[in-house]
TIMI-2910 file (N, C-alpha, C, CB; in pm, 1 decimal, decimal comma, always signed):
<rs>
+----------+----------+----------+----------+----------+----------+----------+----------+----------+----------+----------+----------+------+
!      n_x !      n_y !      n_z !     ca_x !     ca_y !     ca_z !      c_x !      c_y !      c_z !     cb_x !     cb_y !     cb_z ! resn !
+----------+----------+----------+----------+----------+----------+----------+----------+----------+----------+----------+----------+------+
!    +88,4 !   -109,3 !     +0,0 !    -19,4 !    +11,2 !     +4,5 !    +85,7 !   +120,1 !     +1,7 !   -132,7 !    +19,8 !   +150,8 !  Met !
!    +69,3 !   +206,1 !    -99,8 !   +147,1 !   +322,0 !    -90,8 !    +67,5 !   +453,0 !    -68,5 !   +226,1 !   +331,3 !   -210,9 !  Leu !
!   +115,0 !   +539,7 !    +22,9 !    +74,6 !   +647,0 !    +44,5 !   +135,4 !   +768,6 !     -9,2 !    +67,7 !   +647,1 !   +152,4 !  Leu !
!    +63,6 !   +872,7 !    -71,4 !   +130,5 !   +984,5 !   -123,7 !   +178,6 !  +1081,3 !    -13,1 !    +41,0 !  +1053,4 !   -219,6 !  Ser !
!   +244,1 !  +1166,3 !    -57,1 !   +318,6 !  +1269,9 !    +16,9 !   +225,0 !  +1360,4 !   +105,7 !   +396,9 !  +1358,8 !    -85,0 !  Ser !
!   +127,8 !  +1388,8 !    +12,1 !    +24,3 !  +1499,2 !    +46,6 !    -55,9 !  +1438,5 !   +147,6 !    -68,4 !  +1550,0 !    -76,7 !  Ala !
!   -103,5 !  +1284,2 !   +157,6 !   -164,1 !  +1227,7 !   +261,4 !    -91,9 !  +1228,5 !   +396,4 !   -192,6 !  +1103,9 !   +223,9 !  Thr !
!    +15,5 !  +1215,8 !   +391,1 !   +121,1 !  +1208,7 !   +500,9 !   +134,6 !  +1356,3 !   +566,0 !   +270,9 !  +1156,3 !   +436,7 !  Ile !
!   +147,5 !  +1440,4 !   +464,7 !   +160,1 !  +1580,1 !   +505,2 !    +37,0 !  +1639,2 !   +568,0 !   +196,8 !  +1661,1 !   +389,8 !  Ala !
!    -96,4 !  +1605,2 !   +519,3 !   -200,9 !  +1660,4 !   +566,1 !   -256,7 !  +1587,4 !   +694,4 !   -291,4 !  +1668,3 !   +460,9 !  Gly !
!   -185,4 !  +1476,4 !   +757,2 !   -225,8 !  +1402,9 !   +857,1 !   -193,5 !  +1523,1 !   +977,5 !   -144,8 !  +1248,9 !   +863,2 !  Ala !
!   -270,2 !  +1508,1 !  +1059,6 !   -246,4 !  +1581,1 !  +1182,2 !   -198,2 !  +1508,1 !  +1324,9 !   -371,7 !  +1647,3 !  +1205,4 !  Gln !
!   -127,2 !  +1542,6 !  +1405,7 !    -83,5 !  +1472,1 !  +1516,7 !   -202,3 !  +1456,7 !  +1600,3 !    +30,0 !  +1538,5 !  +1587,4 !  Ala !
!   -215,0 !  +1333,6 !  +1676,6 !   -323,4 !  +1309,1 !  +1767,1 !   -331,0 !  +1416,9 !  +1883,5 !   -307,3 !  +1167,6 !  +1824,8 !  Pro !
!   -450,4 !  +1439,4 !  +1922,7 !   -487,0 !  +1547,3 !  +2009,9 !   -449,3 !  +1501,6 !  +2148,6 !   -638,7 !  +1584,5 !  +1998,4 !  Leu !
!   -362,1 !  +1566,1 !  +2220,5 !   -326,8 !  +1542,4 !  +2368,3 !   -431,8 !  +1582,2 !  +2461,3 !   -202,8 !  +1617,0 !  +2408,1 !  Thr !
!   -418,2 !  +1506,7 !  +2570,3 !   -534,6 !  +1546,0 !  +2685,6 !   -516,4 !  +1695,6 !  +2729,0 !   -519,9 !  +1445,8 !  +2833,3 !  Leu !
!   -371,9 !  +1751,4 !  +2738,9 !   -386,0 !  +1911,7 !  +2781,5 !   -429,3 !  +1993,2 !  +2666,6 !   -243,0 !  +1979,0 !  +2834,2 !  Pro !
!   -407,9 !  +1949,1 !  +2548,4 !   -465,2 !  +2038,3 !  +2445,1 !   -613,3 !  +2018,7 !  +2430,7 !   -398,4 !  +2015,2 !  +2310,8 !  Glu !
!   -679,5 !  +1915,6 !  +2453,5 !   -830,1 !  +1887,5 !  +2461,8 !   -888,8 !  +1962,0 !  +2564,6 !   -863,5 !  +1743,8 !  +2486,0 !  Ala !
!   -823,8 !  +1970,7 !  +2692,1 !   -868,8 !  +2062,4 !  +2798,2 !   -863,9 !  +2200,1 !  +2777,3 !   -800,7 !  +2042,6 !  +2908,4 !  Gln !
!   -756,4 !  +2248,8 !  +2713,8 !   -734,1 !  +2375,0 !  +2660,4 !   -840,9 !  +2413,3 !  +2588,0 !   -622,5 !  +2383,2 !  +2585,8 !  Arg !
!   -878,0 !  +2332,1 !  +2479,7 !   -989,0 !  +2362,3 !  +2374,8 !  -1123,0 !  +2359,3 !  +2451,8 !   -991,3 !  +2249,3 !  +2248,2 !  Arg !
!  -1142,2 !  +2266,9 !  +2536,3 !  -1276,8 !  +2271,0 !  +2620,3 !  -1304,9 !  +2380,9 !  +2697,3 !  -1286,2 !  +2167,3 !  +2711,9 !  Ala !
!  -1185,3 !  +2442,2 !  +2771,8 !  -1208,0 !  +2572,2 !  +2843,6 !  -1233,5 !  +2692,8 !  +2774,3 !  -1104,0 !  +2600,6 !  +2918,4 !  Val !
!  -1158,4 !  +2684,8 !  +2656,2 !  -1178,9 !  +2816,3 !  +2573,6 !  -1314,4 !  +2805,4 !  +2500,2 !  -1055,8 !  +2840,4 !  +2461,4 !  Glu !
!  -1368,0 !  +2683,8 !  +2469,1 !  -1499,3 !  +2685,5 !  +2413,0 !  -1623,9 !  +2714,4 !  +2515,4 !  -1517,1 !  +2551,7 !  +2346,5 !  Arg !
!  -1574,3 !  +2680,4 !  +2655,3 !  -1673,0 !  +2712,0 !  +2753,7 !  -1686,2 !  +2838,0 !  +2762,1 !  -1651,1 !  +2664,7 !  +2875,1 !  Leu !
!  -1571,1 !  +2905,4 !  +2779,4 !  -1560,9 !  +3059,9 !  +2789,6 !  -1639,6 !  +3136,6 !  +2708,2 !  -1434,7 !  +3106,0 !  +2764,0 !  Arg !
!  -1666,1 !  +3086,8 !  +2551,9 !  -1718,2 !  +3131,9 !  +2449,4 !  -1855,1 !  +3122,8 !  +2482,5 !  -1676,9 !  +3070,6 !  +2334,4 !  Gln !
!  -1898,7 !  +2996,8 !  +2513,3 !  -2050,6 !  +2969,6 !  +2546,6 !  -2095,4 !  +3068,9 !  +2665,7 !  -2074,5 !  +2803,7 !  +2596,1 !  Trp !
!  -2030,6 !  +3074,8 !  +2762,2 !  -2079,4 !  +3172,0 !  +2881,4 !  -2067,0 !  +3304,4 !  +2824,9 !  -1989,8 !  +3163,1 !  +3024,3 !  Val !
!  -1991,7 !  +3368,0 !  +2753,2 !  -1984,3 !  +3474,5 !  +2691,5 !  -2122,3 !  +3522,4 !  +2593,0 !  -1861,6 !  +3455,3 !  +2622,0 !  Ala !
!  -2137,2 !  +3419,4 !  +2515,9 !  -2273,3 !  +3424,7 !  +2443,3 !  -2397,1 !  +3402,8 !  +2531,3 !  -2277,0 !  +3317,3 !  +2333,4 !  Gln !
!  -2385,9 !  +3355,5 !  +2615,1 !  -2519,8 !  +3349,6 !  +2708,0 !  -2523,7 !  +3462,4 !  +2783,1 !  -2530,2 !  +3228,8 !  +2808,4 !  Asp !
!  -2423,5 !  +3548,5 !  +2803,3 !  -2431,1 !  +3670,7 !  +2878,8 !  -2491,8 !  +3767,2 !  +2765,6 !  -2279,5 !  +3719,7 !  +2943,9 !  Phe !
!  -2437,9 !  +3771,0 !  +2640,6 !  -2484,1 !  +3854,3 !  +2522,6 !  -2623,2 !  +3816,9 !  +2520,6 !  -2408,4 !  +3826,8 !  +2379,0 !  Ala !
!  -2662,3 !  +3715,7 !  +2514,8 !  -2829,1 !  +3688,2 !  +2483,1 !  -2905,4 !  +3750,9 !  +2590,6 !  -2877,0 !  +3520,1 !  +2480,1 !  Val !
!  -2867,8 !  +3735,4 !  +2716,2 !  -2933,5 !  +3779,0 !  +2825,4 !  -2944,1 !  +3930,3 !  +2841,6 !  -2872,8 !  +3722,4 !  +2934,0 !  Thr !
!  -2818,2 !  +3984,9 !  +2800,6 !  -2818,2 !  +4142,3 !  +2789,3 !  -2923,0 !  +4176,5 !  +2694,8 !  -2677,1 !  +4206,5 !  +2737,8 !  Ala !
!  -2929,7 !  +4126,9 !  +2559,7 !  -2989,4 !  +4156,6 !  +2447,0 !  -3160,7 !  +4155,8 !  +2505,7 !  -2940,4 !  +4041,1 !  +2321,3 !  Ser !
!  -3198,7 !  +4036,9 !  +2558,7 !  -3344,7 !  +4030,4 !  +2603,9 !  -3361,5 !  +4145,3 !  +2710,9 !  -3384,2 !  +3878,0 !  +2670,1 !  Arg !
!  -3261,3 !  +4162,7 !  +2794,6 !  -3306,6 !  +4276,4 !  +2880,7 !  -3297,7 !  +4411,0 !  +2834,2 !  -3238,7 !  +4275,9 !  +2996,0 !  Glu !
!  -3226,7 !  +4445,1 !  +2723,2 !  -3238,8 !  +4588,6 !  +2660,8 !  -3365,6 !  +4586,6 !  +2597,1 !  -3123,3 !  +4629,5 !  +2553,7 !  Met !
!  -3420,9 !  +4479,9 !  +2527,0 !  -3544,9 !  +4477,5 !  +2445,3 !  -3647,9 !  +4496,3 !  +2551,8 !  -3567,1 !  +4340,1 !  +2356,4 !  Ala !
!  -3641,9 !  +4460,5 !  +2660,4 !  -3752,2 !  +4478,7 !  +2760,3 !  -3749,0 !  +4636,9 !  +2796,7 !  -3728,5 !  +4378,3 !  +2899,3 !  Val !
!  -3636,4 !  +4677,9 !  +2835,2 !  -3615,5 !  +4824,5 !  +2871,5 !  -3661,8 !  +4898,2 !  +2761,5 !  -3468,9 !  +4864,3 !  +2903,0 !  Ala !
!  -3621,7 !  +4876,2 !  +2629,0 !  -3668,1 !  +4976,4 !  +2515,9 !  -3809,2 !  +4960,4 !  +2517,7 !  -3608,7 !  +4948,6 !  +2364,1 !  Ala !
!  -3880,1 !  +4857,9 !  +2517,3 !  -4020,0 !  +4843,4 !  +2502,3 !  -4126,0 !  +4919,5 !  +2620,0 !  -4038,8 !  +4688,9 !  +2501,3 !  Ala !
!  -4034,1 !  +4967,0 !  +2724,7 !  -4106,8 !  +5006,2 !  +2833,0 !  -4127,2 !  +5166,4 !  +2813,6 !  -4031,4 !  +4962,8 !  +2968,2 !  Gln !
!  -4037,2 !  +5232,7 !  +2736,5 !  -4048,8 !  +5365,4 !  +2705,6 !  -4078,7 !  +5387,8 !  +2554,4 !  -3926,4 !  +5433,6 !  +2748,1 !  Phe !
!  -4173,3 !  +5500,5 !  +2542,5 !  -4207,4 !  +5537,4 !  +2394,2 !  -4086,2 !  +5601,7 !  +2338,6 !  -4335,9 !  +5639,4 !  +2378,7 !  Pro !
!  -4085,3 !  +5593,9 !  +2197,4 !  -3988,0 !  +5684,2 !  +2130,7 !  -4001,9 !  +5838,5 !  +2165,7 !  -4003,8 !  +5666,6 !  +1979,0 !  Asp !
!  -3898,8 !  +5888,3 !  +2186,2 !  -3897,5 !  +6034,3 !  +2216,6 !  -3960,6 !  +6109,1 !  +2076,2 !  -3730,0 !  +6086,8 !  +2255,7 !  Pro !
!  -4033,1 !  +6220,6 !  +2103,2 !  -4083,5 !  +6305,4 !  +1997,9 !  -4084,9 !  +6446,4 !  +2048,3 !  -4222,8 !  +6261,6 !  +1951,7 !  Val !
!  -4017,7 !  +6532,2 !  +1938,7 !  -4015,7 !  +6678,7 !  +1978,7 !  -4112,0 !  +6749,4 !  +1879,0 !  -3860,8 !  +6745,1 !  +1972,3 !  Ala !
!  -4200,5 !  +6834,1 !  +1916,2 !  -4273,3 !  +6890,6 !  +1827,7 !  -4266,0 !  +7044,8 !  +1835,3 !  -4400,6 !  +6839,8 !  +1841,3 !  Thr !
!  -4258,5 !  +7114,5 !  +1736,4 !  -4251,0 !  +7267,1 !  +1721,5 !  -4341,8 !  +7327,2 !  +1639,3 !  -4129,7 !  +7309,8 !  +1674,3 !  Leu !
!  -4449,1 !  +7422,4 !  +1668,6 !  -4530,5 !  +7451,7 !  +1579,8 !  -4508,6 !  +7618,0 !  +1547,8 !  -4669,1 !  +7404,9 !  +1629,1 !  Gly !
!  -4534,2 !  +7675,1 !  +1466,3 !  -4531,0 !  +7804,7 !  +1404,9 !  -4664,4 !  +7857,6 !  +1371,4 !  -4450,8 !  +7801,4 !  +1286,3 !  Ile !
!  -4710,4 !  +7929,9 !  +1479,6 !  -4851,3 !  +7973,1 !  +1474,0 !  -4953,0 !  +7845,9 !  +1452,1 !  -4866,6 !  +8081,0 !  +1352,6 !  Gly !
!  -5047,7 !  +7855,1 !  +1360,1 !  -5169,1 !  +7764,2 !  +1341,9 !  -5128,8 !  +7696,5 !  +1193,4 !  -5331,2 !  +7858,4 !  +1342,6 !  Asp !
!  -5018,6 !  +7720,1 !  +1130,7 !  -5001,9 !  +7685,6 !   +998,2 !  -4879,3 !  +7563,6 !   +989,9 !  -4966,3 !  +7825,7 !   +914,6 !  Thr !
!  -4786,6 !  +7601,1 !  +1056,4 !  -4682,4 !  +7500,7 !  +1025,0 !  -4617,6 !  +7413,1 !  +1149,7 !  -4569,3 !  +7578,6 !   +954,9 !  Met !
!  -4591,0 !  +7288,4 !  +1130,2 !  -4558,6 !  +7210,3 !  +1250,1 !  -4429,9 !  +7126,3 !  +1204,0 !  -4689,4 !  +7112,8 !  +1300,5 !  Glu !
!  -4334,3 !  +7120,6 !  +1303,7 !  -4202,6 !  +7044,0 !  +1267,4 !  -4215,7 !  +6926,5 !  +1396,2 !  -4038,5 !  +7160,0 !  +1273,1 !  Phe !
!  -4190,2 !  +6806,3 !  +1334,9 !  -4189,0 !  +6698,3 !  +1436,9 !  -4067,1 !  +6602,2 !  +1402,2 !  -4333,1 !  +6616,3 !  +1437,5 !  Arg !
!  -3984,0 !  +6588,5 !  +1525,8 !  -3863,7 !  +6506,4 !  +1516,7 !  -3889,7 !  +6402,3 !  +1597,5 !  -3737,1 !  +6571,3 !  +1553,1 !  Leu !
!  -3903,0 !  +6283,8 !  +1529,5 !  -3898,1 !  +6134,0 !  +1583,9 !  -3811,7 !  +6047,0 !  +1512,7 !  -4031,8 !  +6066,6 !  +1580,5 !  Ser !
!  -3730,8 !  +5949,1 !  +1623,8 !  -3642,0 !  +5850,3 !  +1556,9 !  -3549,6 !  +5885,6 !  +1464,2 !  -3708,6 !  +5763,1 !  +1497,7 !  Gly !
!  -3504,4 !  +6020,7 !  +1475,6 !  -3392,6 !  +6081,1 !  +1395,1 !  -3454,7 !  +6128,1 !  +1249,5 !  -3266,3 !  +5965,9 !  +1375,6 !  Gly !
!  -3586,5 !  +6130,2 !  +1234,7 !  -3635,0 !  +6192,1 !  +1113,8 !  -3710,3 !  +6324,7 !  +1156,2 !  -3730,7 !  +6090,5 !  +1032,6 !  Trp !
!  -3713,1 !  +6418,5 !  +1078,8 !  -3786,2 !  +6549,7 !  +1067,2 !  -3904,5 !  +6567,7 !   +970,7 !  -3691,2 !  +6647,5 !  +1029,9 !  Leu !
!  -4015,6 !  +6576,2 !  +1029,3 !  -4147,5 !  +6607,2 !   +946,4 !  -4186,9 !  +6740,6 !   +952,3 !  -4266,6 !  +6529,0 !   +991,4 !  Ala !
!  -4207,5 !  +6795,1 !   +831,1 !  -4261,2 !  +6906,1 !   +820,4 !  -4430,2 !  +6904,5 !   +770,5 !  -4168,0 !  +6975,0 !   +731,4 !  Leu !
!  -4524,2 !  +6957,1 !   +839,7 !  -4655,1 !  +6942,6 !   +804,0 !  -4710,4 !  +7086,3 !   +791,4 !  -4730,6 !  +6854,8 !   +904,9 !  Ser !
!  -4795,6 !  +7094,7 !   +695,3 !  -4863,3 !  +7225,6 !   +687,1 !  -5009,5 !  +7211,6 !   +705,7 !  -4836,2 !  +7293,2 !   +555,5 !  Asp !
!  -5040,2 !  +7273,8 !   +818,5 !  -5187,5 !  +7251,3 !   +884,7 !  -5303,5 !  +7302,4 !   +783,4 !  -5202,0 !  +7342,4 !  +1036,1 !  Arg !
!  -5250,5 !  +7379,6 !   +699,8 !  -5355,9 !  +7449,1 !   +590,2 !  -5411,7 !  +7342,9 !   +482,3 !  -5274,2 !  +7576,6 !   +498,6 !  Arg !
!  -5311,6 !  +7244,9 !   +470,1 !  -5339,2 !  +7158,7 !   +344,5 !  -5402,5 !  +7040,6 !   +414,4 !  -5199,0 !  +7116,1 !   +248,2 !  Thr !
!  -5408,7 !  +7009,9 !   +538,7 !  -5467,9 !  +6878,6 !   +597,0 !  -5616,6 !  +6878,5 !   +620,4 !  -5403,3 !  +6846,5 !   +731,3 !  Glu !
+----------+----------+----------+----------+----------+----------+----------+----------+----------+----------+----------+----------+------+
</rs>
């Protein structure tokens, strides 16, 4: 049976116990960090749902109104409504 040099070069060394432990600890840390990120996202969603979006309104007489909401500025002319 002949093995090509590419097969031999592509073979990896067996995984040692210390390396397996190191990888397991690293993966556990990633899982814990992801769990914290998910929890934080859920808590931020709950907090965001409790407060309405801020809105600022400025009127000029009875004819013009400027409304700022969510980063958008809207201009309405009350004469045409």
